[in-house]
LOMI-109248 format. One record per residue: residue in three letters; x, y, z of N, C-alpha, C in turn; chain; residue number from 1. Coordinates in steps of 0.2 Angstrom, whole numbers. Atoms other than C-alpha are relative to their C-alpha. Example, Ala and Ser with C-alpha at 12.3 -4.5 7.8 and 13.67 -1.06 7.14 Angstrom:
<pts>
{pt ALA {4 -6 0} {62 -22 39} {4 6 0} A 1} {pt SER {-4 -6 -1} {68 -5 36} {-4 5 3} A 2} 
</pts>
This chain:
<pts>
{pt UNK {-3 0 -7} {69 -20 -44} {-6 -1 5} A 1} {pt UNK {5 1 -5} {58 -27 -30} {1 1 5} A 2} {pt UNK {1 -1 -5} {55 -21 -13} {-1 -6 6} A 3} {pt UNK {3 5 -4} {52 -37 1} {2 3 6} A 4} {pt UNK {-2 -2 -8} {49 -31 19} {3 -6 4} A 5} {pt UNK {-5 5 -6} {61 -38 31} {-4 -1 5} A 6} {pt UNK {5 0 -8} {47 -37 45} {-3 -10 -1} A 7} {pt UNK {5 5 1} {39 -54 36} {7 -5 -3} A 8} {pt UNK {-5 3 3} {56 -61 31} {0 -10 4} A 9} {pt UNK {-1 6 -3} {54 -77 44} {-8 -5 2} A 10} {pt UNK {8 1 1} {35 -80 40} {-2 -3 -7} A 11} {pt UNK {3 5 6} {25 -90 27} {-4 2 -5} A 12} {pt UNK {2 -3 6} {21 -77 15} {4 2 -5} A 13} {pt UNK {-2 -4 5} {23 -69 2} {-2 9 -1} A 14} {pt UNK {1 -9 0} {26 -48 2} {5 3 -2} A 15} {pt UNK {-5 -4 3} {32 -35 -10} {-2 5 -2} A 16} {pt UNK {0 -8 3} {32 -18 -16} {3 1 -7} A 17} {pt UNK {-4 -1 6} {36 -15 -35} {2 7 -1} A 18} {pt UNK {-3 -7 3} {45 -1 -41} {-1 2 -8} A 19} {pt UNK {2 -4 7} {47 8 -57} {3 -4 -6} A 20} {pt UNK {-5 3 5} {61 -2 -64} {0 -8 -2} A 21} {pt UNK {-1 7 3} {63 -20 -75} {-6 0 -4} A 22} {pt UNK {5 0 5} {47 -16 -86} {-1 0 -8} A 23} {pt UNK {1 -1 7} {42 -15 -104} {-3 7 -2} A 24} {pt UNK {4 -6 3} {32 2 -105} {7 6 -2} A 25} {pt UNK {-4 -5 2} {40 16 -113} {-2 7 3} A 26} {pt UNK {2 -7 -4} {39 34 -106} {-7 2 -3} A 27} {pt UNK {-3 -2 -6} {30 43 -97} {1 -5 6} A 28} {pt UNK {1 4 -5} {27 26 -88} {4 -6 0} A 29} {pt UNK {-6 5 0} {44 18 -89} {2 0 7} A 30} {pt UNK {4 5 6} {45 5 -85} {-4 -5 3} A 31} {pt UNK {6 4 -3} {37 -6 -74} {-7 2 5} A 32} {pt UNK {6 -4 -4} {19 2 -74} {-6 -7 0} A 33} {pt UNK {5 4 -1} {6 -9 -67} {-6 1 1} A 34} {pt UNK {7 -2 1} {-9 1 -69} {-4 -1 -5} A 35} {pt UNK {5 0 6} {-22 0 -80} {-5 5 -1} A 36} {pt UNK {5 -7 1} {-31 16 -76} {5 5 -2} A 37} {pt UNK {-2 -5 2} {-17 25 -84} {2 -1 -8} A 38} {pt UNK {1 -1 8} {-14 30 -105} {6 -6 -2} A 39} {pt UNK {-6 4 3} {-2 14 -106} {-5 -7 -3} A 40} {pt UNK {4 5 1} {-7 -1 -114} {-1 -6 3} A 41} {pt UNK {2 6 -3} {-15 -16 -108} {5 -6 0} A 42} {pt UNK {-5 6 0} {-2 -27 -117} {5 1 5} A 43} {pt UNK {-5 -1 -4} {11 -19 -107} {0 0 8} A 44} {pt UNK {2 2 -6} {3 -19 -91} {1 -6 1} A 45} {pt UNK {0 8 -2} {-1 -37 -92} {7 -3 -2} A 46} {pt UNK {-9 0 1} {19 -39 -99} {1 1 8} A 47} {pt UNK {-4 -3 -7} {24 -30 -82} {-2 -4 6} A 48} {pt UNK {4 3 -5} {11 -38 -70} {4 -8 -1} A 49} {pt UNK {-3 6 2} {19 -56 -77} {7 0 2} A 50} {pt UNK {-7 2 -1} {37 -52 -73} {0 3 9} A 51} {pt UNK {1 -1 -7} {33 -44 -56} {-1 -6 4} A 52} {pt UNK {1 5 -5} {22 -57 -50} {3 -7 -2} A 53} {pt UNK {-2 3 5} {31 -69 -60} {7 -2 6} A 54} {pt UNK {-5 -2 -4} {47 -64 -50} {-2 -5 9} A 55} {pt UNK {2 2 -7} {38 -69 -32} {-4 -7 0} A 56} {pt UNK {5 8 0} {30 -86 -39} {-7 1 1} A 57} {pt UNK {8 -2 0} {12 -78 -40} {-2 -2 -8} A 58} {pt UNK {1 1 7} {3 -82 -55} {-7 6 0} A 59} {pt UNK {5 -6 0} {-11 -69 -61} {-7 -1 3} A 60} {pt UNK {6 3 -2} {-26 -80 -58} {0 -1 7} A 61} {pt UNK {1 1 -8} {-23 -79 -39} {0 7 3} A 62} {pt UNK {3 -5 -2} {-25 -62 -37} {-6 3 3} A 63} {pt UNK {6 -4 -1} {-37 -50 -28} {2 6 -3} A 64} {pt UNK {0 -9 -1} {-38 -33 -36} {-5 2 -4} A 65} {pt UNK {7 -4 0} {-51 -20 -39} {1 7 -1} A 66} {pt UNK {-1 -6 1} {-53 -1 -42} {-2 2 7} A 67} {pt UNK {1 -2 -5} {-50 8 -26} {-4 7 -1} A 68} {pt UNK {5 -4 2} {-60 23 -22} {2 7 6} A 69} {pt UNK {-3 -3 -4} {-49 31 -7} {-5 2 5} A 70} {pt UNK {6 2 -5} {-63 26 6} {4 -3 6} A 71} {pt UNK {-1 6 -6} {-61 13 22} {-6 -5 0} A 72} {pt UNK {4 6 2} {-71 0 14} {6 -6 1} A 73} {pt UNK {-5 5 -1} {-64 -17 19} {-3 -6 -3} A 74} {pt UNK {1 5 3} {-65 -32 6} {3 -8 3} A 75} {pt UNK {-4 6 -2} {-66 -50 13} {1 -5 -6} A 76} {pt UNK {-1 3 8} {-59 -60 0} {2 -9 3} A 77} {pt UNK {-1 7 -1} {-61 -80 1} {0 -3 -9} A 78} {pt UNK {-4 1 4} {-55 -83 -17} {2 7 -5} A 79} {pt UNK {0 -6 6} {-47 -73 -32} {-5 3 -2} A 80} {pt UNK {5 -5 3} {-57 -59 -40} {2 6 -1} A 81} {pt UNK {1 -6 0} {-59 -43 -46} {-6 3 1} A 82} {pt UNK {4 -4 -5} {-68 -31 -35} {0 9 -1} A 83} {pt UNK {-1 -6 2} {-71 -12 -35} {-3 3 5} A 84} {pt UNK {2 -2 -5} {-75 0 -21} {3 0 8} A 85} {pt UNK {-1 3 -7} {-64 -6 -8} {8 4 1} A 86} {pt UNK {-7 -2 -1} {-46 1 -1} {3 -6 4} A 87} {pt UNK {-4 5 -3} {-42 -13 9} {-4 -7 -2} A 88} {pt UNK {3 7 0} {-44 -32 7} {3 -5 6} A 89} {pt UNK {0 7 -4} {-43 -47 20} {0 -6 -2} A 90} {pt UNK {1 6 1} {-41 -64 19} {5 -6 5} A 91} {pt UNK {-2 6 -2} {-38 -81 27} {3 -5 -4} A 92} {pt UNK {0 7 5} {-35 -92 13} {5 1 -2} A 93} {pt UNK {-5 0 2} {-20 -98 7} {0 2 -8} A 94} {pt UNK {-1 -2 7} {-14 -93 -12} {-5 5 -3} A 95} {pt UNK {3 -6 1} {-24 -79 -13} {3 8 2} A 96} {pt UNK {-5 -6 -1} {-14 -64 -14} {-3 6 -3} A 97} {pt UNK {3 -5 -1} {-21 -48 -11} {6 7 -2} A 98} {pt UNK {-5 -5 3} {-15 -32 -21} {-5 6 3} A 99} {pt UNK {3 -7 1} {-16 -13 -20} {5 4 -3} A 100} {pt UNK {-2 -6 5} {-11 0 -32} {2 6 3} A 101} {pt UNK {-4 -9 -5} {0 17 -26} {3 2 -6} A 102} {pt UNK {-4 -5 4} {8 30 -35} {0 8 4} A 103} {pt UNK {-2 -4 -4} {11 41 -20} {-5 0 7} A 104} {pt UNK {2 4 -6} {-3 33 -7} {3 -5 3} A 105} {pt UNK {-2 7 -6} {1 22 8} {2 -6 -1} A 106} {pt UNK {1 7 -1} {2 4 6} {2 -2 7} A 107} {pt UNK {-4 4 -6} {3 -4 21} {-3 -8 0} A 108} {pt UNK {0 6 0} {4 -24 23} {-1 -2 8} A 109} {pt UNK {2 2 -5} {-2 -34 37} {0 -8 1} A 110} {pt UNK {2 6 0} {-1 -51 43} {0 -2 7} A 111} {pt UNK {1 4 -7} {-7 -62 60} {3 -5 0} A 112} {pt UNK {-4 4 -1} {5 -73 64} {-5 -6 5} A 113} {pt UNK {3 4 -4} {-6 -81 76} {-7 -5 -6} A 114} {pt UNK {7 2 5} {-23 -82 65} {1 -2 -8} A 115} {pt UNK {-1 1 6} {-14 -85 48} {-5 4 -6} A 116} {pt UNK {6 -4 3} {-23 -70 41} {4 7 -3} A 117} {pt UNK {-5 -4 2} {-17 -55 30} {-4 7 -3} A 118} {pt UNK {6 -7 1} {-23 -37 24} {6 4 -3} A 119} {pt UNK {-4 -2 4} {-17 -27 11} {-4 8 -1} A 120} {pt UNK {4 -5 -1} {-23 -9 13} {4 6 -4} A 121} {pt UNK {-3 -5 4} {-21 8 2} {-3 5 3} A 122} {pt UNK {1 -6 -5} {-21 23 12} {2 7 -3} A 123} {pt UNK {-1 -7 0} {-22 40 3} {0 5 7} A 124} {pt UNK {1 -4 -4} {-23 54 14} {-8 1 2} A 125} {pt UNK {10 0 -5} {-45 54 15} {0 -7 2} A 126} {pt UNK {2 5 -3} {-43 36 18} {6 0 7} A 127} {pt UNK {-3 0 -5} {-29 39 31} {-5 4 8} A 128} {pt UNK {3 -5 -3} {-40 53 39} {-7 -6 2} A 129} {pt UNK {6 5 0} {-55 38 37} {1 -4 3} A 130} {pt UNK {-3 5 -6} {-44 28 49} {-2 -7 -3} A 131} {pt UNK {0 8 2} {-42 12 37} {1 -4 2} A 132} {pt UNK {-5 5 -5} {-28 4 47} {-6 -1 3} A 133} {pt UNK {4 2 -8} {-41 5 62} {-6 -4 -4} A 134} {pt UNK {6 1 2} {-56 0 51} {2 -7 -1} A 135} {pt UNK {-5 6 4} {-45 -16 41} {2 -4 8} A 136} {pt UNK {-3 4 -7} {-38 -21 60} {-8 -3 3} A 137} {pt UNK {5 2 -5} {-55 -21 68} {-5 -6 -5} A 138} {pt UNK {2 7 4} {-63 -33 52} {4 -5 1} A 139} {pt UNK {-1 7 0} {-49 -44 55} {-1 -4 8} A 140} {pt UNK {-1 2 -6} {-51 -45 73} {-8 -4 1} A 141} {pt UNK {5 3 0} {-70 -49 69} {-3 -6 -3} A 142} {pt UNK {2 5 3} {-68 -60 55} {4 -6 3} A 143} {pt UNK {-5 6 -2} {-53 -70 63} {2 0 7} A 144} {pt UNK {-2 0 -7} {-50 -66 80} {7 4 0} A 145} {pt UNK {-9 -4 1} {-34 -55 75} {-1 6 7} A 146} {pt UNK {-4 -3 -8} {-24 -47 91} {6 4 -3} A 147} {pt UNK {-5 -5 4} {-13 -32 87} {6 -2 4} A 148} {pt UNK {-7 3 -2} {1 -41 97} {2 -7 -5} A 149} {pt UNK {-3 6 3} {2 -56 86} {1 3 -8} A 150} {pt UNK {0 -4 7} {3 -43 70} {6 2 -2} A 151} {pt UNK {-5 -4 3} {17 -39 59} {-2 5 -5} A 152} {pt UNK {2 -4 5} {15 -24 47} {8 3 -4} A 153} {pt UNK {-5 -3 5} {25 -16 34} {-5 7 -2} A 154} {pt UNK {2 -5 2} {21 2 29} {6 4 -6} A 155} {pt UNK {-6 -1 7} {28 5 11} {3 7 -2} A 156} {pt UNK {-2 -7 3} {35 18 2} {-7 3 -3} A 157} {pt UNK {6 -5 2} {25 33 -2} {1 6 0} A 158} {pt UNK {-1 -7 -2} {23 52 -1} {4 0 7} A 159} {pt UNK {-5 -2 -7} {36 58 14} {-1 6 2} A 160} {pt UNK {3 -7 -5} {32 71 27} {2 5 -4} A 161} {pt UNK {-5 -6 3} {44 83 18} {-4 3 -8} A 162} {pt UNK {2 -1 7} {35 80 2} {-8 1 -2} A 163} {pt UNK {8 0 0} {16 81 6} {-1 7 2} A 164} {pt UNK {3 -8 -1} {11 99 4} {-5 1 0} A 165} {pt UNK {7 -1 1} {-6 103 7} {-4 6 4} A 166} {pt UNK {3 -7 -4} {-19 118 11} {-3 -1 7} A 167} {pt UNK {1 1 -5} {-25 122 27} {-6 -4 2} A 168} {pt UNK {6 4 -1} {-42 113 22} {1 -8 2} A 169} {pt UNK {-4 7 2} {-32 97 19} {1 -1 9} A 170} {pt UNK {-4 0 -4} {-21 100 35} {-5 0 7} A 171} {pt UNK {4 0 -5} {-34 103 48} {-4 -7 3} A 172} {pt UNK {4 8 -3} {-41 85 48} {6 -3 3} A 173} {pt UNK {-6 3 -5} {-24 80 55} {3 3 6} A 174} {pt UNK {-2 -3 -5} {-18 83 72} {6 2 0} A 175} {pt UNK {-7 -3 2} {-4 93 76} {7 -4 2} A 176} {pt UNK {-7 4 -1} {8 79 81} {3 -2 -6} A 177} {pt UNK {-2 3 7} {8 73 63} {-1 6 -4} A 178} {pt UNK {-2 -5 2} {10 89 56} {3 7 -1} A 179} {pt UNK {-3 -6 0} {19 106 52} {-1 5 -6} A 180} {pt UNK {0 -5 6} {18 123 44} {7 0 -4} A 181} {pt UNK {-5 -1 5} {32 126 31} {0 9 -1} A 182} {pt UNK {2 -9 3} {35 146 32} {1 0 -7} A 183} {pt UNK {-2 0 6} {44 146 18} {-4 -2 -6} A 184} {pt UNK {3 0 7} {34 137 6} {-8 0 2} A 185} {pt UNK {6 -1 -2} {18 143 15} {-6 -5 -1} A 186} {pt UNK {4 10 1} {11 125 15} {1 -3 7} A 187} {pt UNK {2 5 -6} {5 113 28} {6 -7 -2} A 188} {pt UNK {-3 7 2} {17 95 28} {-3 -4 5} A 189} {pt UNK {1 6 -5} {10 79 35} {2 -6 -2} A 190} {pt UNK {-3 6 -1} {15 65 39} {-4 -6 -1} A 191} {pt UNK {4 6 -1} {6 50 33} {3 -7 3} A 192} {pt UNK {-3 4 -3} {18 37 37} {-3 -2 7} A 193} {pt UNK {2 -3 -8} {16 43 55} {-8 -1 2} A 194} {pt UNK {7 1 0} {-2 43 55} {-3 -7 1} A 195} {pt UNK {1 7 0} {-5 25 49} {4 -4 4} A 196} {pt UNK {-4 4 -3} {10 19 59} {-6 1 9} A 197} {pt UNK {3 -1 -6} {-1 26 75} {-5 -4 0} A 198} {pt UNK {7 4 0} {-17 18 70} {2 -8 1} A 199} {pt UNK {-2 8 -3} {-8 0 72} {2 1 5} A 200} {pt UNK {-3 3 -4} {0 4 87} {-6 2 6} A 201} {pt UNK {6 0 -3} {-17 10 93} {-3 -7 1} A 202} {pt UNK {3 7 -2} {-24 -8 90} {5 -6 4} A 203} {pt UNK {-4 2 -3} {-9 -14 99} {4 -4 -3} A 204} {pt UNK {-5 1 4} {3 -19 85} {7 3 5} A 205} {pt UNK {-6 -1 -5} {21 -19 95} {4 6 -4} A 206} {pt UNK {-3 -4 3} {32 -5 89} {4 -4 -4} A 207} {pt UNK {-6 4 3} {46 -18 85} {-2 -4 -5} A 208} {pt UNK {4 2 7} {33 -26 72} {-2 3 -4} A 209} {pt UNK {3 -5 5} {31 -12 61} {6 1 -3} A 210} {pt UNK {-5 -2 4} {43 -9 48} {-3 6 -5} A 211} {pt UNK {2 -4 4} {44 7 39} {3 2 -5} A 212} {pt UNK {-4 -1 6} {49 11 22} {3 6 0} A 213} {pt UNK {-2 -9 -1} {62 25 22} {-1 3 -9} A 214} {pt UNK {3 -2 7} {58 28 3} {-5 5 0} A 215} {pt UNK {6 -5 3} {48 43 -4} {-2 -1 -7} A 216} {pt UNK {2 0 7} {38 41 -19} {2 7 -6} A 217} {pt UNK {-2 -6 8} {42 58 -27} {6 3 3} A 218} {pt UNK {-10 -2 0} {61 62 -19} {3 -5 -5} A 219} {pt UNK {-6 8 5} {67 42 -27} {-3 1 -4} A 220} {pt UNK {5 1 4} {61 48 -43} {3 -6 -5} A 221} {pt UNK {-3 6 4} {73 34 -51} {-3 -7 3} A 222} {pt UNK {5 7 -1} {62 20 -42} {-6 -1 2} A 223} {pt UNK {6 -2 0} {47 26 -41} {-6 6 -5} A 224} {pt UNK {3 -5 5} {32 34 -51} {-3 4 5} A 225} {pt UNK {1 -3 -5} {24 48 -42} {-6 5 -4} A 226} {pt UNK {7 -3 5} {6 55 -47} {1 9 0} A 227} {pt UNK {-2 -8 -1} {10 72 -39} {6 3 -2} A 228} {pt UNK {-4 -4 3} {28 76 -45} {-1 -1 -6} A 229} {pt UNK {1 3 7} {23 69 -63} {-6 5 -1} A 230} {pt UNK {6 -5 2} {8 81 -62} {-5 -7 -4} A 231} {pt UNK {7 3 1} {-5 66 -66} {3 -5 -4} A 232} {pt UNK {-2 3 4} {5 58 -79} {5 -6 2} A 233} {pt UNK {-5 7 -4} {12 42 -70} {-1 -7 0} A 234} {pt UNK {2 9 3} {12 24 -71} {-2 -2 8} A 235} {pt UNK {2 4 -6} {8 14 -54} {5 -5 4} A 236} {pt UNK {-1 6 -2} {15 2 -42} {-3 -4 3} A 237} {pt UNK {5 5 -3} {8 -12 -33} {4 -3 6} A 238} {pt UNK {-3 1 -7} {10 -19 -15} {-4 -6 1} A 239} {pt UNK {2 5 0} {7 -37 -13} {1 -5 7} A 240} {pt UNK {0 3 -6} {4 -48 2} {-6 -7 0} A 241} {pt UNK {5 7 0} {-3 -69 4} {3 -3 4} A 242} {pt UNK {-2 7 -3} {-2 -85 11} {2 -4 -4} A 243} {pt UNK {-3 5 7} {10 -98 0} {-1 -5 3} A 244} {pt UNK {1 8 -2} {2 -115 2} {6 -4 -1} A 245} 
</pts>
């Protein structure tokens, strides 16, 4: 199963998020694990990537992919490449497909309909606090002349508000608007999707141009891997966006 954002349906781009379904990996990575950083075989991961990207009409040699570090650094991609140290990637090149890997963190895909540029963002709680969406949009503005009013955005499946339990140390880094204290659990709950959406809105992206996934990687166990739910022994999904020539 592949999730294709509806917000981009009339746009000349390819955008999607993978699920855990339809691959070849055995337990505990069953079955569409696309991550090389877990204890799955390289052969399985390559087969899964070929299945996922093949369904989208994307070749593996067209990907920009790299190791994420939960920061807010933005990589400007001019060609397919393997990189490291960036949690957001932007490009205005055709047939260059941007990838982020996820297993609870928030994937955000952006398309600038006027300047024909795209972004793929991996926003864990640290990246969200570091305003990675804001940094990415400002980098797009600097490089391509991007304006918020011209952007379409998809906030993908990730850990949901009711599932993201954190302690006081993490919670204090978020404003009251995006958190609440659960008396029964004696834990704070943080709404990562809404924080990242607010960063889009603050840049001028219209509310009607933002699609918010209804899925939760923790609760929707049949569809998604979850690093938190599976106590670190988990596969990875991918989100991808690119301009098809």
